[in-house]
C-alpha positions in Angstrom: -8.7 14.1 -8.3 -6.5 11.7 -10.1 -3.3 9.9 -9.3 -0.7 11.9 -11.2 2.4 11.1 -9.2 2.9 7.4 -8.4 5.9 6.2 -6.3 7.5 2.8 -5.7 10.2 2.2 -3.1 12.3 -0.7 -4.4 14.6 -2.5 -1.9 14.5 -6.2 -3.1 14.4 -7.3 -6.7 13.2 -10.8 -5.6 10.0 -9.5 -4.1 9.3 -6.1 -5.8 8.8 -7.3 -9.4 5.0 -7.5 -9.4 4.7 -4.1 -7.7 7.0 -2.5 -10.2 5.1 -3.8 -13.2 1.8 -2.8 -11.6 3.1 0.7 -10.9 4.4 1.1 -14.4 1.1 -0.1 -16.0 -1.0 2.1 -13.8 1.2 5.1 -14.5 0.9 4.5 -18.3 -2.8 4.0 -18.1 -3.4 7.2 -16.1 -0.7 9.2 -17.9 0.9 9.7 -14.5 4.5 10.2 -13.5 6.2 7.2 -12.0 9.0 7.7 -9.5 11.0 4.7 -8.6 13.3 5.0 -5.6 16.0 2.3 -5.5 17.0 2.2 -1.8 20.3 0.6 -0.8 20.0 -0.1 2.9 22.9 0.1 5.3 22.0 -2.4 8.1 25.0 -1.7 10.3 24.8 -0.4 13.9 27.7 1.7 14.9 27.1 2.5 18.6 29.1 -0.5 19.9 32.2 0.3 17.8 35.3 2.3 18.7 35.8 5.7 17.1 38.5 4.4 14.8 36.5 1.4 13.7 33.4 3.5 13.0 35.0 5.4 10.1 36.2 2.3 8.3 33.0 0.5 8.9 30.9 3.4 7.7 32.8 3.7 4.5 32.5 0.0 3.7 28.8 -0.1 4.6 28.0 3.0 2.5 29.8 1.6 -0.5 27.9 -1.6 -0.2 24.6 0.2 0.1 25.4 2.3 -2.9 26.2 -0.8 -4.9 22.9 -2.3 -3.8 21.0 0.8 -5.0 22.9 0.7 -8.3 22.0 -2.9 -8.7 18.3 -2.2 -8.1 18.4 0.7 -10.6 19.9 -1.7 -13.2 17.1 -4.2 -12.4 14.5 -1.5 -12.9 16.0 -0.5 -16.2 15.7 -4.1 -17.4 11.9 -4.0 -16.7 11.0 -0.5 -17.8 11.2 -0.2 -21.6 13.8 2.3 -22.8 12.3 5.7 -23.6 9.2 5.2 -21.4 7.9 8.7 -20.8 7.3 10.1 -17.3 9.4 7.6 -15.5 12.3 8.6 -13.2 14.6 6.3 -11.3 16.7 7.5 -8.3 19.3 5.7 -6.3 19.2 6.4 -2.6 21.2 5.1 0.4 19.5 4.8 3.8 20.4 3.5 7.2 18.1 0.7 8.4 17.1 2.7 11.4 16.3 5.7 9.3 14.3 3.9 6.6 10.9 5.3 7.7 12.3 8.9 7.5 13.7 8.1 4.0 10.4 6.9 2.8 8.5 9.9 4.2 11.0 12.3 2.6 11.0 10.8 -0.9 7.3 9.8 -1.2 5.5 12.6 0.6 4.5 14.4 -2.7 3.0 11.2 -4.2 -0.6 10.7 -4.9 -0.3 7.0 -4.7 2.4 4.7 -3.3 2.6 1.2 -4.8 4.2 -1.6 -2.6 4.7 -5.3 -2.6 3.0 -7.4 0.1 5.0 -7.0 3.4 4.3 -10.5 4.6 5.1 -13.8 2.8 8.1 -15.8 1.4 11.3 -13.7 1.1 9.9 -10.8 3.2 11.4 -9.4 6.4 10.9 -6.4 8.6 12.1 -4.1 5.9 8.9 -4.6 3.8 6.7 -4.0 6.9 8.6 -0.8 7.7 8.2 0.5 4.1 4.4 0.0 4.1 3.9 1.5 7.6 6.1 4.5 6.8 4.2 5.1 3.6 0.9 4.9 5.4 1.8 7.0 8.5 4.4 9.5 7.1 3.3 10.4 3.6 -0.4 11.0 3.8 -0.8 9.1 0.5 -2.8 5.9 0.0 -0.8 2.7 -0.5 -1.7 0.1 -3.1 -0.5 -3.3 -1.9 0.1 -5.6 -4.9 -0.1 -9.4 -4.7 2.7 -11.5 -6.0 0.9 -13.0 -9.0 0.8 -11.2 -12.4 -2.4 -9.3 -13.3 -3.7 -7.1 -16.0 -3.1 -3.6 -14.7 -3.9 -1.9 -18.1 -7.5 -1.5 -17.1 -9.2 -0.1 -14.0 -10.7 -2.5 -11.4 -14.2 -3.6 -12.5 -15.6 -4.5 -9.1 -14.3 -2.9 -6.0 -15.2 -3.7 -2.4 -15.0 -1.1 0.4 -14.7 -2.3 4.0 -16.6 0.4 5.9 -16.8 0.7 9.7 -17.6 4.4 10.1 -14.1 5.1 11.5 -11.8 8.0 10.5 -9.3 5.7 8.8 -12.0 4.0 6.9 -13.3 7.3 5.7 -9.8 8.4 4.7 -9.4 5.3 2.6 -12.7 6.1 0.7 -11.5 9.6 0.0 -8.1 8.4 -1.2 -9.7 5.7 -3.4 -12.0 8.1 -5.3 -10.2 7.7 -8.6 -10.5 3.9 -8.3 -14.1 4.0 -7.2 -15.1 6.3 -10.0 -13.5 4.1 -12.6 -15.2 0.9 -11.3 -18.3 -0.7 -12.8 -19.6 -1.8 -9.4 -18.8 -0.9 -5.8 -19.7 -3.0 -2.8 -19.8 -1.1 0.6 -19.5 -3.8 3.2 -20.1 -3.4 6.9 -19.5 -6.2 9.5 -21.7 -6.0 12.6 -22.2 -2.2 12.6 -22.4 -0.8 16.1 -25.9 -0.5 17.5 -25.0 2.8 19.2 -23.9 4.4 16.0 -25.6 7.7 14.9 -26.2 6.0 11.6 -27.7 2.9 13.0 -31.1 3.6 11.4 -29.4 3.6 7.9 -26.0 1.9 8.0 -23.8 3.1 5.2 -26.5 5.5 3.9 -24.6 8.8 4.5 -21.4 7.6 2.8 -23.4 6.0 0.0 -25.0 9.4 -0.6 -21.6 11.1 -0.7 -20.4 8.6 -3.2 -23.5 8.9 -5.4 -22.9 12.7 -5.7 -19.5 11.8 -7.2 -21.3 9.5 -9.7 -20.4 6.3 -7.8 -23.3 4.0 -7.2 -22.7 1.4 -4.6 -24.5 -1.5 -3.0 -24.5 -1.7 0.8 -24.1 -5.1 2.4 -24.5 -5.6 6.2 -22.7 -8.8 7.3 -23.0 -10.7 10.6 -19.8 -11.7 12.3 -20.1 -15.4 11.6 -16.3 -16.1 11.6 -13.8 -15.4 14.4 -11.9 -12.7 12.4 -13.3 -9.7 10.6 -10.7 -10.2 7.9 -12.0 -13.7 7.1 -15.5 -12.3 6.6 -14.2 -9.5 4.3 -12.1 -11.9 2.2 -15.0 -14.4 1.9 -17.3 -11.7 0.7 -14.7 -10.5 -1.8 -14.1 -14.0 -3.1 -17.8 -14.8 -3.4 -18.7 -11.6 -5.2 -15.8 -11.4 -7.6 -14.1 -8.3 -6.1 -11.0 -7.3 -8.0 -9.7 -5.0 -5.2 -10.4 -4.0 -1.6 -10.4 -0.5 -0.1 -10.0 -0.2 3.6 -8.6 1.9 6.4 -5.3 0.8 7.9 -4.3 0.6 11.6 -7.3 1.7 13.4 -5.5 0.5 16.5 -1.8 1.2 17.3 0.8 -0.6 15.3 2.2 -2.1 18.5 -1.1 -3.6 19.4 -1.6 -5.0 15.9 1.9 -6.4 15.9 1.6 -8.1 19.2 -2.1 -9.0 19.4 -3.1 -9.0 15.7 -5.7 -6.8 14.0 -7.6 -6.5 10.7 -4.9 -4.6 9.0 -2.2 -7.1 9.6 -4.5 -10.1 8.9 -5.5 -8.5 5.6 -1.9 -7.9 4.6 -1.0 -11.5 5.5 -4.0 -13.2 3.9 -5.4 -11.1 1.0 -4.7 -12.3 -2.5 -6.3 -9.2 -4.0 -4.9 -5.7 -4.4 -5.5 -3.7 -1.2 -5.9 0.1 -1.3 -5.1 1.3 2.2 -5.0 4.7 3.9 -4.5 5.9 7.4 
């Protein structure tokens, strides 16, 4: 399997630039189709308005959302070189409360969704909604792109896989096969594997065998939980071993629990300075 349809949902030119350039470079490298959806969001809530006021308000809000979508499309045209093959740009209007449905509708046929980091300067709840909708509603893996500029014209040389034997972790490995096959080195990292696991006698052995049959040779590392957060251990290992990207499952717990109490997914999205390939 290869990534032949790559999607980017653009909502903010101030924060989506690095993700757009990454998506474009990856699509060109893989000879894939890039679909850029420029979404103008209507943030208005109409339930508290009178019937007469709703019609006027809706017309004004829709016009403003269309203008935002057109502005985003013009911004994309300024970055994508004229005549670039296999690139399509669509302008879309979406209500704020229906943004997750819009993402699921336009990106469901994608092999890979590229997105900007949802947390950080200039971000708001919109970016979080985009990433979560892509993960939960499309079935496609999501590549989270850091803000700094990188060379996307070549595959990742060294990739780290955060493996905890869960279904979401396994889904991420399957979704990352094109990336893992192209890498020179893959690290399979487990943090405090459970002692009651069926694989306790050979942690990581079964998944390593599966990867080897695909021509992917990986090195298994078992790490003790020496820091308060699992995300800190993962990021330290990635930094110490020169990983260029991290593959991991997303939202093993409910989104509500992670939003309120925290969790590895949110902590990685907040703290990682490397590209993250996530799947649910």
